[in-house]
C-alpha positions as CSV (number, residue, x, y, z in Angstrom):
1,M,6.5,17.1,-8.6
2,K,4.1,16.8,-5.7
3,Y,1.2,14.4,-5.9
4,Q,-2.3,14.9,-4.5
5,V,-3.0,12.1,-2.0
6,N,-6.3,10.6,-1.1
7,I,-6.3,8.2,1.9
8,P,-9.9,7.1,2.8
9,D,-10.7,5.9,6.3
10,K,-11.2,2.4,4.8
11,F,-7.5,2.3,4.0
12,W,-6.5,2.9,7.6
13,L,-9.1,0.4,8.8
14,S,-7.6,-2.3,6.6
15,I,-4.6,-2.4,8.8
16,K,-6.7,-4.2,11.4
17,N,-6.6,-7.3,9.2
18,L,-2.9,-7.6,10.2
19,R,-3.6,-7.7,14.0
20,T,-3.5,-11.5,14.2
21,Q,-0.1,-11.6,12.5
22,Y,1.7,-8.8,14.3
23,T,2.1,-7.4,17.8
24,R,0.9,-4.0,18.8
25,D,4.5,-2.7,18.7
26,E,5.0,-4.2,15.3
27,L,1.8,-2.6,14.0
28,S,3.1,0.8,15.3
29,E,6.3,0.3,13.3
30,I,4.2,-0.7,10.2
31,V,2.1,2.4,10.5
32,A,5.2,4.6,10.9
33,E,6.8,3.0,7.8
34,L,3.6,3.3,5.9
35,K,3.3,7.0,6.6
36,E,6.9,7.6,5.6
37,S,6.4,5.6,2.3
38,I,3.3,7.6,1.5
39,R,5.2,10.9,2.1
40,M,8.1,9.7,-0.2
41,L,5.7,8.7,-2.9
42,A,3.7,11.9,-2.8
43,N,6.9,14.1,-2.8
44,N,9.0,12.1,-5.4
45,G,6.5,10.2,-7.4
46,K,8.4,7.0,-6.8
47,L,9.8,4.8,-4.0
48,P,13.3,3.4,-3.6
49,D,13.8,0.0,-5.3
50,E,13.6,-2.0,-2.0
51,Y,9.8,-1.3,-1.9
52,H,9.3,-3.3,-5.0
53,D,6.6,-1.0,-6.3
54,H,4.8,-2.7,-9.3
55,L,1.6,-2.9,-11.2
56,L,-1.0,-5.5,-10.3
57,R,-2.5,-7.7,-13.0
58,R,-5.2,-9.7,-11.2
59,S,-8.7,-8.8,-10.3
60,P,-9.9,-7.0,-8.2
61,Y,-6.8,-4.7,-8.5
62,V,-6.0,-4.8,-12.2
63,N,-3.8,-1.7,-13.0
64,Y,-3.4,-0.7,-9.4
65,N,0.0,-0.5,-7.9
66,E,1.4,-2.4,-4.9
67,Y,4.5,-2.0,-2.8
68,H,6.0,-3.9,0.1
69,I,6.9,-2.6,3.6
70,Y,8.0,-3.9,6.9
71,D,8.9,-7.6,6.5
72,D,8.2,-7.7,2.8
73,D,4.8,-9.3,3.4
74,V,2.9,-6.1,4.3
75,L,1.5,-4.9,1.0
76,V,0.2,-1.4,0.2
77,I,-2.2,-1.2,-2.7
78,Y,-2.8,2.2,-4.3
79,Q,-4.1,3.7,-7.5
80,R,-2.0,6.3,-9.4
81,R,-3.1,8.8,-12.1
82,E,0.0,10.2,-13.6
83,K,-1.6,12.9,-15.7
84,K,-3.4,14.3,-12.7
85,L,-0.5,13.6,-10.3
86,Y,-3.0,11.8,-8.0
87,L,-2.6,8.9,-5.6
88,R,-5.4,7.1,-3.9
89,F,-4.5,4.5,-1.3
90,V,-6.8,1.5,-1.2
91,E,-5.7,-1.2,1.2
92,V,-3.0,-2.6,3.5
93,T,-2.9,-6.3,3.3
94,N,-0.5,-9.3,3.1
95,H,0.1,-11.9,0.4
96,Q,-2.2,-14.5,1.9
97,Q,-5.2,-12.1,2.1
98,L,-4.4,-10.7,-1.4
99,R,-4.5,-14.2,-2.9
100,K,-7.7,-15.0,-1.1
101,N,-9.4,-11.9,-2.6
102,S,-8.0,-12.4,-6.1
103,D,-9.5,-14.2,-9.0
104,H,-7.5,-17.3,-9.9
């Protein structure tokens, strides 16, 4: 089952928020792992367990999915529509930024 994937420019731009935390080489590795994880998700509909893909329950991302890449603190937020086999990628962030943007 192949999913349709929507990756807006805003998604790729969100990686810039990680520049203070990672070197240029590390960001290149993050982008490579990100692209591979998107490919796996689109082709298989799921990721290996080590990605810890799970549903979010806090605003502003209630019912969106999140998974972890790189050092387990790079988070990929996406929306999935099973009936339509559709994935829309929303943001790349980290735990600190996610907590800052969430309602408490």
